N, C-alpha and C positions, 0 to 999 in steps of 0.2 A: 504494500500500500504506500502511496505517496506521502511524503512528509513535507510540511511547509518549509520553504527555503527562503522566502522573502516576505515582507510585510505587505498588507493591502495598501493600495494607493489612498492618500488622504487629501482632503481639500486644501490644507495649508500646513506649512511647517511650523513647529513651535517657535515662539518669540525668543526664547532664551536657550541655554544649554539643555540637553536632554534631561538631566537630573532635575533641573529647576522646573521644567515643563511637567515632568511626571509628578513631582511633589505638588504642584499647583492643582493638577487634575485630581490627585488623591484627596486634597482638601475640599475641592469644589464638587466632588462626585462626578467628574467628567462631564459637567453640564455647560462648560464655557464654549465660546464660539470656535475654539481651535480644535474641536473634536472632528473626527472623520465623518463623512456623510453616513447617515443611518443605513445599515445594510451592507456597508463596504466590507466589513470583516466576514459577514455571512456569505456574501457572493464570492469572496476570495476562497474561503474554505471549501465551499461546494464545487467551485471550479477546479481547485487543486485535487479534490478527491473524487471527481466524477467517474474516473475510470475504475477505481476500486469499488465505488458504489454499484456500478453496472455489473462488475464481476460478482459481487455479493448477491445482487438481485438474480443473476443467472443461477447461482448455486442454490439459493432459496427456492426458486421456481422448479429446478430440477428435483430437489429432494422432496418438496411437498407434492409435486406432480406424480413422482414415482410411487410414493407411499399412499397417496389418496387413490390412485388407480388400482392399487392392490385389492381394495375392498371388493370390487366387482369380480375379482378373479379367485378369491378365497372361498373355501368350503367352510361356511360358518359352523356346521355341525362338527367337523374335525377340530376347528379352532376352539370351540367351546369344550370339547373333550380334553384337549391339551390343557386349557386353563383350569378345567375341573380337577385335573391331577396335580395341580400345584398347591402348595400350602396356602390356606385361606388368608393368612396375614400378608404373605408376599403378593397375592393377587390384589388385595386391597391397597397395599403400598404402591404398587405399580399402576393402579387404576384399570386393571384388566377385567374387572367384574362387569364392565359395560361393553366389552368388545363385540357382543352379538348384534348391537345396533350400529347403524351408520354413524350417528353422532358420537357414540361411545368409542368406536374405532378411530375416527378422525381425531377426537380429543386425546385419546391415549397415545397415539402414534405421532401425531403432528403437533398439536397445540400443547401437549404436556411433555413432549420429549424432543423430537428432532427439530421442529420449528423453533421451539423456545431455546434450545441449545445454540442454534445458529444465530438467533437474534441477540442472545445474551453475550455470546462470544464477540459479535460485532460491536455491541453497545459498550462493553467493558473495554475492549482494546481501543476503540475510538475515543471513548471518554477519557481514558488514561493518556492518550496521545495529544488530544486537542489543547491541553494546557501544559501538563507536566512534560510530555514528550518533546514539544517544541521549545520548552524552557531549557531542557537539558541539551538541546541542539544549539542553544545560544541565539535563537530567533525571537523568542517571546519578548525579551528585554528590549530589543530594537523596536518591536511593534508598539509596546506601551510607551516608549520614549518618543514616538512620533506623535502625530496629531490624533492618535487613537487612545481614548481613555480606558482605564482598567475595567470599569464596569461594562463598557461597550464590548470590550474584548471577551469577557466572560459570557455575557448575555448572548452575543451573536454566535460565539462558538458553541454554546449550549443549544441554540436554535438550529445550528447546522446538524448537530447530533439528532435533534428531534425530526428534522426534515428527512434525514437519511433513514432513520428507523421507520418513519412513515412510508417511505418508498418501499422498503423491504416488506413491511406488513401488508401493504396494498398489493404487492406482487403475490405474496403467499395467499392472501384472501382471494384474489382473482383466479389463481390457478385452482385452488380448492373448490371455489364456487363453480367454475367451468366443468370440472370433473364430476361434481355432484349433479349438475344438470345433465351431463352426458349419460351417466349411469343411472339416472333417476333415483338417486338415494333419498331417503326420507330425512332430510335435514332442512330445517326452516331457514329462510333467509335472515330472519332476525337473530337466529342462533349464530350464523356465520359472522354477522356484524358484531355481536356481543363478544364472540371469541377473538375476533381480530382486534377489537378495542382493548380487551383485557391483555392480550399479548403485547400490544403497543404500550400500554401503561406499564406493564412489568418490565419490558426491555428498557424503556426510557428511564424508569425509576432506578434500575441497576446501573445503567450508564451514567445517570446523574450522580449517583454515589461515587463512582469511579472518578468522574470529573471533579467532584468536590474534594475528594482525597488528593487529587493532583494539584488542585488550586491551593490547598492548605499546606502541602508539603513540598511541592515542586519535584517530587520523585515519581517517575513513571512506574517503577517496580512496586512502590507502595500503593499507588492507585490501582494497578492491576491486581495486587494481592487483596486489597480491601473489596473491590468490586466482585472479584471471583469468589472470595470468601463468603460474602453476603449471599450470593446466588446459590452456592453449594450448600451452605448451612440452611438456607431457606428451603431448598429442595428436600434435604434430609429430614428436616423438622416436619415437613408436610407428610413425608412417608411414615415417620415415626408416629405422628398424630393419628394416622389411620389404623395403627395396630396396637397402640398403647391405650389402655382403658381410661387413663386420666390425661389423655393428650389433647383435650379440647382447647386448652389454653394456648397450645402451640399454634393452632390454626388462627386464634384470635390475634396473635402478634407476628404472624408470618406473611411476608409479601407474596410468596408463591401461593399460599392458601388463599390470600385475598384475590388472587387472579383466578384460581381454578376450583376452589372449594364449592362454589355455587354452580358448577357444571354449566358454564355460559353457552356452550354449543347446544345443549339440550334445553336449558332453563332460561336462557337470556341473561341480561345484565344483572349482576349482583351489585346493587347500589352501594351497600356498605363496604364491600371489598374493593370495588373500583374507586370509591372515594378515598379509602385508605391509601391506595397507590398514588392517587393524584396529590394527596397531602404530602406523601413521602417525596415526590418529585419537587414540590414547592420548597420543602424544608431543605433538601439537598442542594438545590440551586441557590437558595438564600445563603446557606453556609458557604458555598463556593464564591459568591460575590463578596461577602463580608470578609472572608479569610484572605482572598486574593488582593483586595484593596489595602489590607493592612500589612501584608508580608513584604519583606525585602527580597526582591527577585534576584536569583542567582546566588543567594547566600547558602 
């Protein structure tokens, strides 16, 4: 994937030395007239990463298309027999108890496993690179020393992540919806919308956590570790909640459970769970902006 090598064009150069201009923007919240045009950073990041976004979209389309098409080719009787021979706790943890229905199959294989893995890997790696990665490359300090305020840098780079995740989720949803229509599977359109929205919220939330960790530390490896750690622990906690008698509290505090516990593909939008993911995104991005504005870059 491409890494930013230069800064986006700005409307005007700072009036004083870079450190003075950066300090002034830090105090004024990057609201003075010397900031870059709105959207300049966003357009720059999307342009620089358009090739990698396209490649990720192709990968997401291929994986979701292959596994969605398998539903029409599988013998559901044999599949249910195989699942019936597995330990009950394992079946519940993996979500295989609903494999006999089209919605259950798609949710278990794509929305709960392969699709979410691809989206989370993309979101975490990109979230870690958007601030911490280019700071380690020595590019970010140049960007914020120009006519681009720190707040604008964080907000628009976060928006770039949101746009890219939106593209990938839209591709996945379009492929799944097309195959559902072709094989005449019994999956409601509202369920596809709900599952796509939940996947988008979960991926953006995990990516935002990685971005916030990078904004606070300036270390890409730390951002990758925290983002990946939250995703893995969340998945394991959801699996444990399904087999542990007292595991209900794990679902209540678990972003992965907020996404899937309500079975969005079959039941539609889970308002409480999706609201929890939206709040998590807002909190993570607020932390990213606040920590990045206060930190000494390159330290």
